[in-house]
MIDREN-891493 format. One line per 2 residues: number of its first residue (from 1); their letters; for each residue x, z, y of C-alpha. Coordinates in Angstrom, 3 decimals. Example, Ala and Ser with C-alpha at 12.3 -4.5 7.8 and 13.67 -1.06 7.14 Angstrom:
// MIDREN-891493
1 = AS = 12.300/7.800/-4.500  13.670/7.140/-1.060
This chain:
// MIDREN-891493
1 = MQ = -5.496/9.886/-9.452  -5.718/6.342/-9.478
3 = LS = -4.681/4.263/-6.505  -4.950/0.348/-6.429
5 = VR = -2.104/-1.086/-4.131  -2.237/-4.592/-2.696
7 = LF = 0.981/-6.432/-2.763  2.447/-9.022/-0.850
9 = AR = 5.167/-11.911/-0.656  8.116/-11.046/-3.233
11 = AR = 6.101/-8.184/-4.502  3.278/-9.952/-5.827
13 = DL = 5.355/-12.436/-7.418  7.253/-10.013/-8.900
15 = AG = 3.978/-7.897/-10.562  2.774/-11.135/-11.356
17 = SE = -0.354/-10.023/-9.673  -2.013/-9.168/-6.049
19 = SV = -2.650/-5.602/-7.006  -1.520/-3.103/-9.278
21 = TV = -3.216/0.344/-10.105  -0.878/3.866/-9.881
23 = EL = -1.633/6.708/-11.675  -0.116/9.510/-9.202
25 = PE = -0.695/13.463/-9.233  -3.696/14.665/-6.360
27 = EA = -2.113/14.842/-2.656  0.368/12.664/-4.128
29 = SI = 2.934/10.895/-1.196  4.421/7.452/-0.397
31 = AD = 7.692/8.554/-2.443  5.609/9.392/-5.341
33 = LK = 4.183/6.329/-5.154  7.173/4.565/-5.008
35 = SA = 8.428/6.587/-7.568  5.232/5.829/-9.928
37 = LQ = 5.154/2.228/-8.915  9.522/1.999/-10.279
39 = SQ = 7.790/3.466/-13.698  4.717/1.882/-14.388
41 = HA = 5.335/-1.367/-13.194  8.999/-1.834/-14.211
43 = GL = 9.181/-5.758/-12.453  8.955/-3.980/-9.024
45 = AP = 12.164/-1.703/-9.643  14.317/-3.798/-7.950
47 = IV = 12.554/-3.932/-4.582  10.675/-0.709/-4.744
49 = PH = 13.423/1.167/-2.460  12.921/-1.621/0.219
51 = LL = 9.602/-2.037/0.260  7.332/-1.067/3.135
53 = VA = 4.338/0.903/3.027  1.171/0.480/5.027
55 = VG = -1.658/3.177/4.907  -4.806/1.282/6.551
57 = TD = -3.380/-0.742/9.370  -0.550/1.538/9.850
59 = YA = 3.132/2.001/8.258  3.652/4.695/6.609
61 = DD = 6.888/7.146/5.916  7.856/8.656/2.505
63 = ST = 5.744/11.568/3.139  3.009/10.672/3.896
65 = KL = -0.235/12.028/1.634  -2.494/10.019/0.005
67 = DA = -5.604/10.330/-1.542  -8.079/8.239/-3.731
69 = SA = -9.766/6.690/-1.018  -6.590/5.165/0.622
71 = DV = -6.116/1.489/1.409  -2.715/1.030/1.020
73 = SC = -0.602/-2.055/0.721  3.251/-2.574/0.065
75 = FP = 5.181/-5.413/1.734  8.581/-6.377/0.949
77 = PV = 11.257/-6.321/4.402  11.616/-10.216/5.970
79 = SG = 14.544/-11.523/6.526  15.829/-15.141/8.124
81 = G = 15.739/-17.004/10.860
């Protein structure tokens, strides 16, 4: 399946786009998505292990399953003070 992923902050800067499309197997998980982001969008590779992934309005863990209609967004962790 193809899945569109919205990117924010540093992830958007590294990708050079507000969103990317990834090719995933059916019944893919967030862990599969992260692996696909690293291999299919090399510019994101340095931050993929640290991305927070939301499906809809809820953050998801690596075991969360995805389908082609999922509304997925990725956020780098925020730091500073």
